[in-house]
C-alpha positions as CSV (number, residue, x, y, z in Angstrom):
1,M,0.0,0.0,0.0
2,E,2.7,2.5,1.0
3,D,4.8,1.6,-2.0
4,K,2.0,2.5,-4.4
5,F,1.4,5.7,-2.6
6,L,5.1,6.6,-2.7
7,N,5.3,5.8,-6.3
8,K,2.3,8.0,-7.0
9,M,3.9,10.8,-5.1
10,K,7.2,10.4,-7.0
11,T,5.4,10.3,-10.3
12,S,3.3,13.4,-9.6
13,F,6.3,15.2,-8.3
14,N,8.3,14.4,-11.5
15,L,5.4,15.5,-13.6
16,N,5.1,18.8,-11.7
17,V,8.8,19.4,-12.2
18,L,8.6,18.5,-15.8
19,F,5.6,20.8,-16.4
20,K,7.4,23.7,-14.6
21,F,10.5,23.1,-16.6
22,L,8.5,23.0,-19.9
23,F,6.6,26.2,-18.9
24,V,9.8,28.1,-18.1
25,F,11.6,26.7,-21.2
26,K,8.6,27.6,-23.4
27,R,8.6,31.2,-22.1
28,R,12.4,31.5,-22.6
29,S,12.4,30.0,-26.0
30,Q,9.3,31.8,-27.3
31,K,11.4,34.4,-29.1
32,S,13.8,32.0,-30.7
33,L,10.9,29.7,-31.6
34,S,9.0,32.5,-33.3
35,L,12.1,33.5,-35.2
36,V,12.6,30.0,-36.4
37,L,8.9,29.7,-37.4
38,N,9.1,33.0,-39.3
39,L,12.1,31.8,-41.2
40,I,10.4,28.5,-42.1
41,I,7.3,30.4,-43.2
42,F,9.4,32.8,-45.2
43,H,11.3,30.0,-46.9
44,S,8.2,28.1,-47.8
45,I,6.6,31.2,-49.3
46,L,9.8,31.8,-51.3
47,F,9.7,28.3,-52.6
48,N,6.1,28.5,-53.4
49,L,6.7,31.6,-55.5
50,T,9.5,30.2,-57.6
């Protein structure tokens, strides 16, 4: 019984940490991500025009 509970606690803790990390990472990488996306869109438009 206790083992299952501990495993649940560990799992939820890991998930929380993961989500926090993803959230922070997403906020930090938003600028670079949008830059990359803009480049990709720009390139695809160029290729479509030619």
